[in-house]
TORKOL-4160 file (C-alpha; in steps of 0.2 Angstrom, whole numbers, padded with zeros to 4 digits, m for minus):
302
<pt num="1" X="0000" Y="0000" Z="0000"/>
<pt num="2" X="0014" Y="0012" Z="0005"/>
<pt num="3" X="0023" Y="0008" Z="m0012"/>
<pt num="4" X="0007" Y="0012" Z="m0022"/>
<pt num="5" X="0005" Y="0029" Z="m0013"/>
<pt num="6" X="0023" Y="0033" Z="m0016"/>
<pt num="7" X="0022" Y="0028" Z="m0034"/>
<pt num="8" X="0007" Y="0040" Z="m0036"/>
<pt num="9" X="0016" Y="0054" Z="m0027"/>
<pt num="10" X="0031" Y="0052" Z="m0039"/>
<pt num="11" X="0020" Y="0051" Z="m0055"/>
<pt num="12" X="0020" Y="0066" Z="m0066"/>
<pt num="13" X="0002" Y="0071" Z="m0068"/>
<pt num="14" X="0005" Y="0085" Z="m0081"/>
<pt num="15" X="m0001" Y="0074" Z="m0095"/>
<pt num="16" X="m0016" Y="0069" Z="m0085"/>
<pt num="17" X="m0020" Y="0087" Z="m0081"/>
<pt num="18" X="m0020" Y="0092" Z="m0100"/>
<pt num="19" X="m0031" Y="0077" Z="m0105"/>
<pt num="20" X="m0043" Y="0079" Z="m0091"/>
<pt num="21" X="m0053" Y="0094" Z="m0099"/>
<pt num="22" X="m0055" Y="0085" Z="m0115"/>
<pt num="23" X="m0060" Y="0069" Z="m0106"/>
<pt num="24" X="m0073" Y="0078" Z="m0096"/>
<pt num="25" X="m0081" Y="0086" Z="m0112"/>
<pt num="26" X="m0080" Y="0069" Z="m0121"/>
<pt num="27" X="m0089" Y="0060" Z="m0107"/>
<pt num="28" X="m0102" Y="0074" Z="m0105"/>
<pt num="29" X="m0106" Y="0076" Z="m0123"/>
<pt num="30" X="m0102" Y="0059" Z="m0131"/>
<pt num="31" X="m0101" Y="0044" Z="m0118"/>
<pt num="32" X="m0116" Y="0050" Z="m0107"/>
<pt num="33" X="m0128" Y="0053" Z="m0122"/>
<pt num="34" X="m0124" Y="0036" Z="m0129"/>
<pt num="35" X="m0128" Y="0027" Z="m0112"/>
<pt num="36" X="m0143" Y="0038" Z="m0110"/>
<pt num="37" X="m0150" Y="0034" Z="m0127"/>
<pt num="38" X="m0148" Y="0016" Z="m0124"/>
<pt num="39" X="m0158" Y="0017" Z="m0108"/>
<pt num="40" X="m0171" Y="0027" Z="m0116"/>
<pt num="41" X="m0173" Y="0014" Z="m0130"/>
<pt num="42" X="m0181" Y="0003" Z="m0116"/>
<pt num="43" X="m0194" Y="0016" Z="m0111"/>
<pt num="44" X="m0210" Y="0023" Z="m0118"/>
<pt num="45" X="m0209" Y="0042" Z="m0117"/>
<pt num="46" X="m0224" Y="0051" Z="m0123"/>
<pt num="47" X="m0223" Y="0069" Z="m0130"/>
<pt num="48" X="m0231" Y="0077" Z="m0115"/>
<pt num="49" X="m0218" Y="0069" Z="m0103"/>
<pt num="50" X="m0204" Y="0077" Z="m0113"/>
<pt num="51" X="m0202" Y="0091" Z="m0100"/>
<pt num="52" X="m0198" Y="0078" Z="m0087"/>
<pt num="53" X="m0182" Y="0073" Z="m0096"/>
<pt num="54" X="m0166" Y="0079" Z="m0087"/>
<pt num="55" X="m0148" Y="0075" Z="m0085"/>
<pt num="56" X="m0152" Y="0061" Z="m0073"/>
<pt num="57" X="m0171" Y="0060" Z="m0074"/>
<pt num="58" X="m0179" Y="0048" Z="m0086"/>
<pt num="59" X="m0198" Y="0049" Z="m0087"/>
<pt num="60" X="m0210" Y="0036" Z="m0096"/>
<pt num="61" X="m0214" Y="0018" Z="m0093"/>
<pt num="62" X="m0201" Y="0004" Z="m0094"/>
<pt num="63" X="m0206" Y="m0007" Z="m0108"/>
<pt num="64" X="m0192" Y="m0019" Z="m0109"/>
<pt num="65" X="m0189" Y="m0024" Z="m0128"/>
<pt num="66" X="m0206" Y="m0017" Z="m0134"/>
<pt num="67" X="m0198" Y="m0002" Z="m0143"/>
<pt num="68" X="m0187" Y="m0014" Z="m0153"/>
<pt num="69" X="m0202" Y="m0025" Z="m0157"/>
<pt num="70" X="m0212" Y="m0010" Z="m0163"/>
<pt num="71" X="m0198" Y="m0004" Z="m0174"/>
<pt num="72" X="m0197" Y="m0021" Z="m0183"/>
<pt num="73" X="m0215" Y="m0021" Z="m0185"/>
<pt num="74" X="m0215" Y="m0003" Z="m0192"/>
<pt num="75" X="m0217" Y="m0004" Z="m0211"/>
<pt num="76" X="m0209" Y="0013" Z="m0214"/>
<pt num="77" X="m0193" Y="0007" Z="m0205"/>
<pt num="78" X="m0192" Y="m0008" Z="m0216"/>
<pt num="79" X="m0195" Y="0003" Z="m0231"/>
<pt num="80" X="m0181" Y="0015" Z="m0225"/>
<pt num="81" X="m0169" Y="0000" Z="m0223"/>
<pt num="82" X="m0172" Y="m0004" Z="m0242"/>
<pt num="83" X="m0171" Y="0014" Z="m0247"/>
<pt num="84" X="m0154" Y="0015" Z="m0238"/>
<pt num="85" X="m0148" Y="m0001" Z="m0246"/>
<pt num="86" X="m0154" Y="0006" Z="m0263"/>
<pt num="87" X="m0144" Y="0022" Z="m0260"/>
<pt num="88" X="m0128" Y="0011" Z="m0255"/>
<pt num="89" X="m0130" Y="0000" Z="m0270"/>
<pt num="90" X="m0128" Y="0015" Z="m0282"/>
<pt num="91" X="m0117" Y="0026" Z="m0271"/>
<pt num="92" X="m0103" Y="0014" Z="m0265"/>
<pt num="93" X="m0098" Y="0006" Z="m0282"/>
<pt num="94" X="m0098" Y="0023" Z="m0291"/>
<pt num="95" X="m0088" Y="0031" Z="m0278"/>
<pt num="96" X="m0076" Y="0017" Z="m0275"/>
<pt num="97" X="m0072" Y="0013" Z="m0293"/>
<pt num="98" X="m0071" Y="0031" Z="m0299"/>
<pt num="99" X="m0060" Y="0036" Z="m0284"/>
<pt num="100" X="m0048" Y="0021" Z="m0288"/>
<pt num="101" X="m0047" Y="0024" Z="m0307"/>
<pt num="102" X="m0044" Y="0043" Z="m0305"/>
<pt num="103" X="m0031" Y="0039" Z="m0292"/>
<pt num="104" X="m0022" Y="0028" Z="m0304"/>
<pt num="105" X="m0023" Y="0041" Z="m0318"/>
<pt num="106" X="m0017" Y="0055" Z="m0307"/>
<pt num="107" X="m0003" Y="0045" Z="m0300"/>
<pt num="108" X="0006" Y="0046" Z="m0317"/>
<pt num="109" X="0020" Y="0058" Z="m0320"/>
<pt num="110" X="0012" Y="0071" Z="m0331"/>
<pt num="111" X="0010" Y="0090" Z="m0332"/>
<pt num="112" X="m0005" Y="0098" Z="m0323"/>
<pt num="113" X="m0008" Y="0083" Z="m0311"/>
<pt num="114" X="m0008" Y="0094" Z="m0296"/>
<pt num="115" X="m0021" Y="0105" Z="m0304"/>
<pt num="116" X="m0033" Y="0091" Z="m0308"/>
<pt num="117" X="m0030" Y="0083" Z="m0290"/>
<pt num="118" X="m0036" Y="0100" Z="m0283"/>
<pt num="119" X="m0051" Y="0102" Z="m0294"/>
<pt num="120" X="m0057" Y="0085" Z="m0290"/>
<pt num="121" X="m0055" Y="0088" Z="m0271"/>
<pt num="122" X="m0065" Y="0104" Z="m0272"/>
<pt num="123" X="m0082" Y="0096" Z="m0271"/>
<pt num="124" X="m0077" Y="0088" Z="m0255"/>
<pt num="125" X="m0075" Y="0104" Z="m0246"/>
<pt num="126" X="m0092" Y="0111" Z="m0252"/>
<pt num="127" X="m0105" Y="0109" Z="m0238"/>
<pt num="128" X="m0118" Y="0096" Z="m0241"/>
<pt num="129" X="m0132" Y="0109" Z="m0242"/>
<pt num="130" X="m0123" Y="0119" Z="m0255"/>
<pt num="131" X="m0120" Y="0103" Z="m0266"/>
<pt num="132" X="m0138" Y="0098" Z="m0263"/>
<pt num="133" X="m0144" Y="0114" Z="m0270"/>
<pt num="134" X="m0133" Y="0113" Z="m0285"/>
<pt num="135" X="m0140" Y="0096" Z="m0290"/>
<pt num="136" X="m0157" Y="0102" Z="m0286"/>
<pt num="137" X="m0154" Y="0116" Z="m0299"/>
<pt num="138" X="m0146" Y="0103" Z="m0311"/>
<pt num="139" X="m0160" Y="0091" Z="m0310"/>
<pt num="140" X="m0175" Y="0103" Z="m0309"/>
<pt num="141" X="m0189" Y="0096" Z="m0319"/>
<pt num="142" X="m0194" Y="0113" Z="m0326"/>
<pt num="143" X="m0178" Y="0123" Z="m0328"/>
<pt num="144" X="m0164" Y="0111" Z="m0324"/>
<pt num="145" X="m0148" Y="0110" Z="m0335"/>
<pt num="146" X="m0150" Y="0091" Z="m0337"/>
<pt num="147" X="m0167" Y="0092" Z="m0345"/>
<pt num="148" X="m0161" Y="0107" Z="m0355"/>
<pt num="149" X="m0148" Y="0097" Z="m0363"/>
<pt num="150" X="m0160" Y="0082" Z="m0366"/>
<pt num="151" X="m0172" Y="0094" Z="m0375"/>
<pt num="152" X="m0158" Y="0098" Z="m0387"/>
<pt num="153" X="m0160" Y="0080" Z="m0393"/>
<pt num="154" X="m0179" Y="0081" Z="m0392"/>
<pt num="155" X="m0180" Y="0071" Z="m0377"/>
<pt num="156" X="m0192" Y="0076" Z="m0363"/>
<pt num="157" X="m0183" Y="0075" Z="m0347"/>
<pt num="158" X="m0192" Y="0068" Z="m0331"/>
<pt num="159" X="m0196" Y="0077" Z="m0315"/>
<pt num="160" X="m0181" Y="0069" Z="m0307"/>
<pt num="161" X="m0183" Y="0073" Z="m0289"/>
<pt num="162" X="m0202" Y="0070" Z="m0289"/>
<pt num="163" X="m0200" Y="0053" Z="m0297"/>
<pt num="164" X="m0200" Y="0039" Z="m0284"/>
<pt num="165" X="m0188" Y="0028" Z="m0295"/>
<pt num="166" X="m0176" Y="0042" Z="m0300"/>
<pt num="167" X="m0175" Y="0053" Z="m0284"/>
<pt num="168" X="m0163" Y="0041" Z="m0274"/>
<pt num="169" X="m0151" Y="0039" Z="m0289"/>
<pt num="170" X="m0150" Y="0058" Z="m0290"/>
<pt num="171" X="m0146" Y="0059" Z="m0272"/>
<pt num="172" X="m0133" Y="0045" Z="m0273"/>
<pt num="173" X="m0125" Y="0053" Z="m0288"/>
<pt num="174" X="m0123" Y="0070" Z="m0279"/>
<pt num="175" X="m0115" Y="0061" Z="m0264"/>
<pt num="176" X="m0103" Y="0052" Z="m0275"/>
<pt num="177" X="m0098" Y="0068" Z="m0284"/>
<pt num="178" X="m0095" Y="0076" Z="m0267"/>
<pt num="179" X="m0084" Y="0062" Z="m0260"/>
<pt num="180" X="m0074" Y="0055" Z="m0275"/>
<pt num="181" X="m0060" Y="0068" Z="m0273"/>
<pt num="182" X="m0058" Y="0063" Z="m0254"/>
<pt num="183" X="m0057" Y="0044" Z="m0257"/>
<pt num="184" X="m0046" Y="0047" Z="m0272"/>
<pt num="185" X="m0033" Y="0055" Z="m0261"/>
<pt num="186" X="m0034" Y="0040" Z="m0249"/>
<pt num="187" X="m0030" Y="0029" Z="m0264"/>
<pt num="188" X="m0016" Y="0040" Z="m0270"/>
<pt num="189" X="m0008" Y="0038" Z="m0253"/>
<pt num="190" X="m0009" Y="0019" Z="m0255"/>
<pt num="191" X="m0002" Y="0020" Z="m0273"/>
<pt num="192" X="0013" Y="0029" Z="m0268"/>
<pt num="193" X="0018" Y="0016" Z="m0255"/>
<pt num="194" X="0018" Y="0002" Z="m0268"/>
<pt num="195" X="0036" Y="m0002" Z="m0272"/>
<pt num="196" X="0042" Y="0001" Z="m0290"/>
<pt num="197" X="0051" Y="m0015" Z="m0290"/>
<pt num="198" X="0034" Y="m0024" Z="m0292"/>
<pt num="199" X="0030" Y="m0015" Z="m0308"/>
<pt num="200" X="0047" Y="m0018" Z="m0315"/>
<pt num="201" X="0046" Y="m0037" Z="m0311"/>
<pt num="202" X="0029" Y="m0037" Z="m0319"/>
<pt num="203" X="0036" Y="m0028" Z="m0335"/>
<pt num="204" X="0050" Y="m0041" Z="m0336"/>
<pt num="205" X="0037" Y="m0055" Z="m0336"/>
<pt num="206" X="0028" Y="m0047" Z="m0350"/>
<pt num="207" X="0013" Y="m0039" Z="m0341"/>
<pt num="208" X="0003" Y="m0025" Z="m0350"/>
<pt num="209" X="m0004" Y="m0010" Z="m0341"/>
<pt num="210" X="m0020" Y="m0018" Z="m0337"/>
<pt num="211" X="m0012" Y="m0034" Z="m0330"/>
<pt num="212" X="0000" Y="m0023" Z="m0320"/>
<pt num="213" X="m0015" Y="m0015" Z="m0312"/>
<pt num="214" X="m0025" Y="m0030" Z="m0309"/>
<pt num="215" X="m0012" Y="m0042" Z="m0303"/>
<pt num="216" X="0000" Y="m0029" Z="m0294"/>
<pt num="217" X="m0009" Y="m0012" Z="m0290"/>
<pt num="218" X="m0027" Y="m0019" Z="m0285"/>
<pt num="219" X="m0021" Y="m0032" Z="m0273"/>
<pt num="220" X="m0009" Y="m0020" Z="m0265"/>
<pt num="221" X="m0023" Y="m0008" Z="m0262"/>
<pt num="222" X="m0033" Y="m0022" Z="m0253"/>
<pt num="223" X="m0031" Y="m0014" Z="m0236"/>
<pt num="224" X="m0035" Y="0003" Z="m0243"/>
<pt num="225" X="m0050" Y="m0003" Z="m0251"/>
<pt num="226" X="m0056" Y="m0011" Z="m0235"/>
<pt num="227" X="m0055" Y="0006" Z="m0226"/>
<pt num="228" X="m0063" Y="0015" Z="m0241"/>
<pt num="229" X="m0077" Y="0002" Z="m0242"/>
<pt num="230" X="m0080" Y="0004" Z="m0223"/>
<pt num="231" X="m0081" Y="0023" Z="m0224"/>
<pt num="232" X="m0093" Y="0022" Z="m0239"/>
<pt num="233" X="m0104" Y="0010" Z="m0229"/>
<pt num="234" X="m0104" Y="0022" Z="m0214"/>
<pt num="235" X="m0108" Y="0036" Z="m0226"/>
<pt num="236" X="m0122" Y="0026" Z="m0233"/>
<pt num="237" X="m0130" Y="0022" Z="m0216"/>
<pt num="238" X="m0128" Y="0040" Z="m0211"/>
<pt num="239" X="m0136" Y="0049" Z="m0226"/>
<pt num="240" X="m0147" Y="0062" Z="m0220"/>
<pt num="241" X="m0143" Y="0080" Z="m0225"/>
<pt num="242" X="m0145" Y="0076" Z="m0244"/>
<pt num="243" X="m0162" Y="0069" Z="m0241"/>
<pt num="244" X="m0167" Y="0083" Z="m0229"/>
<pt num="245" X="m0163" Y="0096" Z="m0242"/>
<pt num="246" X="m0167" Y="0088" Z="m0258"/>
<pt num="247" X="m0183" Y="0078" Z="m0256"/>
<pt num="248" X="m0188" Y="0078" Z="m0237"/>
<pt num="249" X="m0190" Y="0060" Z="m0238"/>
<pt num="250" X="m0202" Y="0060" Z="m0253"/>
<pt num="251" X="m0210" Y="0057" Z="m0265"/>
<pt num="252" X="m0220" Y="0044" Z="m0256"/>
<pt num="253" X="m0206" Y="0040" Z="m0243"/>
<pt num="254" X="m0196" Y="0033" Z="m0258"/>
<pt num="255" X="m0180" Y="0043" Z="m0251"/>
<pt num="256" X="m0183" Y="0041" Z="m0232"/>
<pt num="257" X="m0167" Y="0033" Z="m0226"/>
<pt num="258" X="m0165" Y="0026" Z="m0208"/>
<pt num="259" X="m0156" Y="0042" Z="m0201"/>
<pt num="260" X="m0170" Y="0053" Z="m0209"/>
<pt num="261" X="m0183" Y="0042" Z="m0201"/>
<pt num="262" X="m0174" Y="0043" Z="m0184"/>
<pt num="263" X="m0174" Y="0062" Z="m0186"/>
<pt num="264" X="m0193" Y="0062" Z="m0189"/>
<pt num="265" X="m0196" Y="0050" Z="m0175"/>
<pt num="266" X="m0186" Y="0060" Z="m0162"/>
<pt num="267" X="m0188" Y="0078" Z="m0167"/>
<pt num="268" X="m0204" Y="0079" Z="m0177"/>
<pt num="269" X="m0215" Y="0066" Z="m0168"/>
<pt num="270" X="m0205" Y="0066" Z="m0151"/>
<pt num="271" X="m0205" Y="0047" Z="m0150"/>
<pt num="272" X="m0188" Y="0047" Z="m0141"/>
<pt num="273" X="m0189" Y="0029" Z="m0136"/>
<pt num="274" X="m0192" Y="0023" Z="m0154"/>
<pt num="275" X="m0179" Y="0035" Z="m0161"/>
<pt num="276" X="m0166" Y="0028" Z="m0149"/>
<pt num="277" X="m0171" Y="0010" Z="m0153"/>
<pt num="278" X="m0169" Y="0013" Z="m0171"/>
<pt num="279" X="m0152" Y="0021" Z="m0168"/>
<pt num="280" X="m0145" Y="0006" Z="m0159"/>
<pt num="281" X="m0152" Y="m0006" Z="m0172"/>
<pt num="282" X="m0142" Y="0005" Z="m0185"/>
<pt num="283" X="m0127" Y="0004" Z="m0174"/>
<pt num="284" X="m0127" Y="m0015" Z="m0174"/>
<pt num="285" X="m0130" Y="m0015" Z="m0192"/>
<pt num="286" X="m0114" Y="m0005" Z="m0195"/>
<pt num="287" X="m0104" Y="m0016" Z="m0183"/>
<pt num="288" X="m0109" Y="m0032" Z="m0192"/>
<pt num="289" X="m0106" Y="m0025" Z="m0210"/>
<pt num="290" X="m0089" Y="m0019" Z="m0205"/>
<pt num="291" X="m0084" Y="m0035" Z="m0197"/>
<pt num="292" X="m0090" Y="m0045" Z="m0212"/>
<pt num="293" X="m0081" Y="m0033" Z="m0224"/>
<pt num="294" X="m0065" Y="m0035" Z="m0214"/>
<pt num="295" X="m0066" Y="m0054" Z="m0214"/>
<pt num="296" X="m0069" Y="m0054" Z="m0233"/>
<pt num="297" X="m0054" Y="m0044" Z="m0236"/>
<pt num="298" X="m0043" Y="m0053" Z="m0224"/>
<pt num="299" X="m0048" Y="m0070" Z="m0233"/>
<pt num="300" X="m0044" Y="m0063" Z="m0250"/>
<pt num="301" X="m0027" Y="m0056" Z="m0244"/>
<pt num="302" X="m0023" Y="m0072" Z="m0235"/>
């Protein structure tokens, strides 16, 4: 005991003192809300009971797993899962493939490469709201630039964002356009770590440009691809601002994603318990998909 006390006295607490404010803020605004939301997901809190919510008070009736059961019986939640998956099916392949190909192209020694890297990265620093407004103008059914171009070929363009089949692809394309530059830089960092000796050996063996990419570049980017695919999956499961600005979940709930539904449940209808249950279901889905992706890539890379 005396040795422990002496060790504590001799310990330099400077680092701890610097970390303590950040740790307190993190605990108060991140850790505590996570725990609080988990506990709320087991309670039925009605709108008129919202005033009773405090830092350490939790009104409402304890209903065990009823909130989770109700969520899975909610047809709109099931539809939002399919909508989110539909967004991901379009968004992830477009972004991943485009980012990888652009990274390979801009990894070459040629004039103006830094200019093109900068231009492709600019959309990433634009706010989601601004990017959404740009695409709302481009795909406007009456005065949009896309329909104006189609009219030059005597093609009557659809009302993109008011069409239940076309609205989600437009949102996915906008999201891909915004993020391609960011993921391109991640791939560029990975490409610059590939030893030139591998390419030289492939050339000696008679491999052409495509074979060098397929058998050397792509396998060496396996870990990078895992990181990118996980980040893209997280983007997919967090898509909210684009939907909120461009369609508001419509038409006919065709673009209502899980995060947008959680927002409506919590902040429009004040069903806090239901929103918390949906949030934790989404969290579990993210963890499971991430682990499956990691396992798949590890198996391929041996």
